[in-house]
C-alpha positions in Angstrom: -6.5 -114.5 24.4 -3.8 -117.1 24.9 -0.4 -116.6 23.3 1.0 -119.6 21.5 3.8 -121.5 23.1 7.1 -121.8 21.2 9.4 -124.5 22.6 12.3 -123.2 20.6 12.6 -120.4 23.2 14.0 -123.0 25.6 16.5 -124.5 23.1 20.1 -124.0 24.3 21.1 -122.5 20.9 18.5 -119.8 21.3 18.8 -119.3 25.1 22.5 -118.6 24.7 21.6 -115.5 22.7 19.2 -113.9 25.1 21.8 -111.6 26.6 22.4 -109.9 23.3 20.8 -106.5 22.6 18.4 -106.0 19.7 21.0 -104.3 17.7 23.5 -107.0 18.3 21.1 -109.7 17.2 20.2 -107.8 14.1 23.9 -107.3 13.2 24.6 -111.0 13.7 21.5 -111.9 11.6 22.7 -109.7 8.8 26.4 -110.6 9.0 25.9 -114.4 9.2 22.9 -115.3 6.9 24.1 -119.0 7.0 22.9 -119.2 10.6 19.2 -119.2 11.6 19.5 -118.9 15.3 19.8 -115.1 15.3 16.5 -114.7 13.5 14.9 -117.3 15.8 16.1 -115.4 18.9 14.5 -112.2 17.5 11.3 -114.1 16.8 11.2 -115.5 20.4 11.8 -112.1 21.9 9.1 -110.3 19.9 6.5 -113.0 19.0 4.2 -112.1 21.9 4.0 -108.4 20.8 3.4 -109.4 17.1 0.8 -112.0 17.9 -1.1 -109.7 20.3 -1.4 -107.1 17.6 -2.5 -109.6 15.0 -5.0 -111.4 17.2 -7.1 -108.2 17.5 -7.5 -108.0 13.7 -8.1 -111.6 12.7 -11.6 -113.0 12.8 -10.5 -116.6 13.8 -7.5 -118.3 15.4 -6.7 -120.0 12.1 -6.5 -116.7 10.3 -4.5 -115.2 13.1 -1.9 -117.9 12.9 -1.7 -117.5 9.1 -1.3 -113.8 9.3 1.3 -114.2 12.1 3.4 -116.4 9.8 3.0 -114.2 6.8 4.0 -111.1 8.9 7.1 -112.8 10.1 8.0 -113.8 6.5 7.7 -110.1 5.6 9.8 -109.2 8.6 12.4 -111.9 7.7 13.1 -110.5 4.2 13.0 -106.8 5.2 15.3 -107.3 8.2 18.2 -107.7 5.9 18.2 -104.1 4.9 17.3 -102.6 8.2 19.8 -100.0 9.6 18.9 -99.0 13.2 22.0 -96.8 13.6 21.0 -94.5 10.7 17.2 -94.8 11.3 17.1 -95.8 7.7 15.3 -98.6 5.8 15.0 -98.8 2.0 16.0 -95.1 1.7 13.5 -93.8 4.2 15.0 -91.6 6.9 13.7 -91.3 10.5 14.8 -90.8 14.0 14.5 -92.9 17.2 14.1 -96.1 15.3 14.3 -99.2 17.4 13.8 -102.9 16.4 10.7 -103.0 18.5 9.1 -99.9 16.9 10.1 -101.2 13.4 8.5 -104.6 14.1 5.3 -103.0 15.3 5.2 -100.8 12.1 5.9 -103.9 9.9 3.1 -105.8 11.7 0.7 -103.0 11.3 1.6 -102.8 7.6 0.9 -106.5 7.2 -2.4 -106.3 9.0 -3.6 -103.6 6.7 -2.2 -105.0 3.4 -2.4 -108.8 3.6 -5.7 -110.2 2.3 -6.6 -113.2 4.4 -8.1 -116.2 2.6 -11.1 -118.1 3.9 -10.5 -120.3 6.9 -11.3 -123.5 4.9 -8.5 -122.7 2.4 -5.8 -122.2 5.0 -3.6 -125.3 5.6 -0.9 -123.6 7.6 -0.2 -125.1 11.1 1.7 -122.9 13.6 2.7 -126.0 15.6 4.0 -127.9 12.5 5.9 -125.0 11.1 6.7 -122.1 13.5 7.6 -118.9 11.5 11.4 -119.2 11.7 11.3 -122.7 10.3 8.7 -121.6 7.8 10.8 -118.7 6.6 13.8 -120.8 6.0 11.8 -123.4 4.2 10.5 -120.7 1.9 14.0 -119.5 1.3 15.1 -123.1 0.6 12.3 -123.6 -1.8 13.4 -120.6 -3.9 16.7 -122.3 -4.4 15.3 -125.7 -5.7 15.3 -126.5 -9.4 11.8 -125.7 -10.8 10.7 -129.3 -11.3 11.6 -130.3 -7.8 10.0 -127.2 -6.3 6.8 -128.0 -8.2 6.5 -131.6 -7.0 7.3 -130.7 -3.4 4.7 -127.8 -3.3 2.0 -129.9 -5.0 2.6 -132.8 -2.6 2.8 -130.8 0.6 0.6 -127.7 0.1 -2.1 -129.2 -2.1 -1.7 -132.8 -1.0 -1.5 -134.2 -4.6 -0.6 -137.8 -5.0 2.3 -139.0 -7.2 -0.3 -140.1 -9.8 -2.0 -136.8 -9.9 1.3 -134.9 -10.2 2.4 -137.2 -13.0 -0.9 -136.7 -14.8 -0.5 -132.9 -14.6 3.1 -133.0 -15.8 2.0 -135.3 -18.7 -0.6 -132.7 -19.7 2.2 -130.2 -19.7 4.3 -132.3 -22.0 6.5 -134.0 -19.3 6.4 -137.8 -19.5 7.2 -138.6 -15.9 5.6 -141.8 -14.4 4.3 -141.8 -10.8 7.3 -143.9 -9.6 9.7 -141.3 -10.9 7.6 -138.5 -9.2 8.1 -140.3 -5.9 11.9 -140.3 -6.5 11.7 -136.6 -7.4 9.9 -135.9 -4.1 12.7 -137.7 -2.2 15.3 -135.7 -4.0 13.4 -132.5 -3.4 13.1 -133.1 0.4 16.8 -134.0 0.6 17.8 -130.8 -1.3 15.4 -128.7 0.7 16.8 -130.1 4.0 20.3 -129.3 2.8 19.3 -125.7 2.1 18.2 -125.2 5.7 20.8 -123.6 8.0 22.3 -126.3 10.2 21.2 -124.7 13.4 17.6 -124.5 12.2 17.7 -128.2 11.6 19.1 -128.8 15.1 16.5 -126.4 16.7 13.5 -127.7 15.0 14.3 -131.2 13.8 16.9 -132.5 16.3 20.4 -133.5 15.6 19.4 -135.9 12.8 16.6 -134.5 10.7 14.6 -137.0 8.6 12.5 -136.6 5.5 9.4 -137.4 7.5 10.1 -134.5 9.9 10.8 -132.1 7.1 7.6 -133.2 5.3 5.6 -132.7 8.4 7.0 -129.2 8.8 6.5 -128.1 5.2 2.8 -127.9 5.4 1.4 -125.1 3.3 4.8 -123.9 2.2 3.7 -121.3 -0.4 
């Protein structure tokens, strides 16, 4: 089994955090949610362990990558409530809790509970949207107005054209022509980009992100 390569591990913003302990990174992640580099540093530190565990349970590399991303999304949201000092998470007490042991437990939980779709229905690309970027894209999508979220998801995840999106909206009582759908897509990409932490944009898209880069990264974003 060959572990995936994540170039973000060599980004200066991420490398500058390698000297922090697990507890320090967790505290920084929880204290400064407007920054994405702390979660990215945790991901880079523990992605080999998580991927190794997952690779033994998935039937194909495509399913392994998808489960890997889904597991990190689960980890991303649950990290916010994790308290290593008290060995407590969501009201559950314990002793000897470490970030590594918690991550292993969360990965095992995801392996046992997430139902994997058939390979042919998975459009997620680990190279196009590494889990930290994918998680923050998901978070940004949740903050978009419903109409903008709909057109972005339909275009990026299901590859619907502006004409097909317009036809669906018309059937739902929304008279929006294809040309206007195209403008809504541009607006959706712009707002989604603005919702991303600035350091995530720098790490994954360079100093000057573009709509094209964001669109490429947003593959299978639901």
